[in-house]
Phi, psi and omega in degrees: 000316175306318181298318179299318183294316179297316175299327174296320182288327178293327182291314179298318175302315182292325178292329178287323176299309175311311187293320176298315179298322185293318176296324175299317182293320177301315178295322178297317178298323182289323178294324181287328175300320177291331182288328179266113186263124179281136177266139183264122185285133185218156167252146186229166172218162179260143173288130184232172176248153183183183183261147175216144184244158177251134184212154168270139180241128175215173176242149180197158173264125184301137175233157176276137173296317178239131185201126186213158173251117183277129178249150175283129178284341180217158180275164175159172179274135182281120180267313184218147173238123189258352177225156174240171174297137184097342177295140176269129185233158178253162185289132178096357182285136186285135181253324177207164182229136176262155181301123189245009185299315181292318179294325178297323178291324178293323179288323177301319180292318181291329184283318174304315179295323181294324178297317180294315185287334182291321177294317182296322177295318173296320175293321178295326183291316181297316180296321180296316175302327181265010175064035184257346177222164187279163179296321181297319179291325174299306184301322180297318180301318186286325180288326172302312179301307182298316179303316180292327177295317183292326181290326178286323169304323185288314185287331179289321174304314179300319176292329171295318185292350177285355171260118184274118185237149179287132178278344183229165172268137182168194182256137174292100193272338185201129171252125195252358179241165170225161180298134174098347173296150171267118183261134181263156174299140176076004173285125177297135181241330180215155169244125186242124185247129169284131180260354178220111008266176170249152186241136167241127189253123180251150175244100188274125169305139188297332180294340184260355189299332185287348174276348184254132178231148170308120186102351173301140180287155181211162179228143185232143176228136173241148181296327183294333185237089186292136171081005184240131184249127181252126182285150179207190179203155170292118180273322178200160182226129180302142177277354179243158172253143177289109182292343180283329190237349180068028183237169176237141175281111176249122184256124183252133182253134179226135176244118184244106182286338176280350178059032175281332176284145173234145168305136183099345179291145178271128182234153172254124187245137173236124176253107186287129180234355177194148181226134170262118182259152178059036184269157177280127183239139166235158174296151182292333175295341178277349182270135170239125184246126179207139178053048178054025172239156175240148180209159175227164167256121179261133182261118177225122168060046177061026177226135182261125180249134178281132188226128174282136180231154174252133187254164182229234181295148179236143165238194185298333185235339184229161181236134167283137178241126185274325178203159180117331175223170180234153179304135186093347177295155178254121179242150182278132176251320182235132176109006181300328185298337181257024181238156173235172179295134180065032177279145175282135189228160174237118184284126182267298176211060181300143180236077183300148179082014179285004179266025184282346179277122195236064180268186181286154178223173179247157181295143181276149175273190183297331178244129179282164182293143177249114180283334172240092191277343183281151181236158189288334183278010173085000177299322169067036178281135177276151176285151174278157171294131185297342177250119172286099184298133174279351173102152185295140175278141186307333179289353183100348181272138175252128177237137185234143175198134181266156181247147174291166182290000000 
C-alpha cells in the first residue's frame, strides 16, 4: 500500500514540474514575439504637381451636320451611275444620268417655236412704232413670245434635271437605284452624308447649365477606335429646358480631318468646364474614403502615418489633394488594407513621381474614390464612387459630373 502511495506522489510531482516549466517557456516565447515587429510590404508613390480638369461626361451617338436623300427631279430610265457607296462627292457633282432623248426633242421644238415668235415680235414692234398696228396686236405678239420663252426655259430645266447631282458635299452612304431602273419624279436615288463636322448631342441637367458655355473644349472617345481621342467644342446650347426631363440640349461639334469617325458611332464625350493648374496630385489608389472623409498613409522613416486629406477634382488615374499632404510626400498606393496608424512598412517597388499623368478629370464628391476601401482596424468603410452620377437621362444617355466639397 505504501508503495502505491509513493508512486502516486512521484507522478503528481513530475506533473507539477512539467506544468511549471511549460508556463515559463510560454512566457519566454511571448516575450520574444513582442520584441520582433513584422514589417508590412507596401508600394508607394510621390505627391506631385500637375494640371487637372473638371468635366461633364456623357454618351451620344454621332450625327452628321449635313445629311440628305438625293431625289430625281424628273422621271426617266437610269442610263449611267457615276459614283458608288463610300465615294466622296462635292456639292453639284453628277451622281447619275437619266435617259434624256425625249426631253432633248422637246427642247429643240420649244427652241424653234421661240425663234419664230421672236421674229414675229420684232416685226410687230417695228409696225407699232410706225403706228401701223394697234396696241392690242402688239401686246398679243409680246405675250406669245414671253410665253414661249418660259416654256423653253422649263423644258431646258427638265433636260438639266436628267443629271442627278448632289446638293451637299459628303460621302455617298447609300445607292438606291440601278442602271435600267425606271425612276419617277421625287424618287430617292442616293443618300449623301456630310462627314465634317459631326455632332454629339448631350442632354445636360438644368442645374449644371451655368457651368457650360458655347466654345468650351471637349474630347470624344469611341469604342471602334481604341486609344484615340478626338478634340471638339460646344457648338450650341438650346435656349429652352425640356419640361419632361428637366434637361437642356447641348450640341458638341467635332471635326475629324482623317474621316476616321463615322455617323452612328457610339461616343463618350467629356466637356471640360474648369482647369486647376499646378495642383497637388496623388494616385487614386492612395485614397481611402470612409465616413465621408478621405485619408492617405504617408510614409516617413519606414513608418506609415494615417493622414486626413481634402480632395478636389478627380480624373481617371489621379485625385487632386487640396490639403493634408505636401508635394514630395510619399503615400502608400498598394498594401493599405494591412496598415494602421504608425505601422512599420517595407517598400517593395515604390514608384515616386507616379502622379505625372495629368489628364482631364471630374469634380470630386465629398469622399474621393477609394481603390482599397478596407482598413486594418476593421472599420471596413467602403469608398464612395469618385464620380457623383447625375443619374441616367430619360433619353438613354448618361451624363455624370461630380461636385466639389
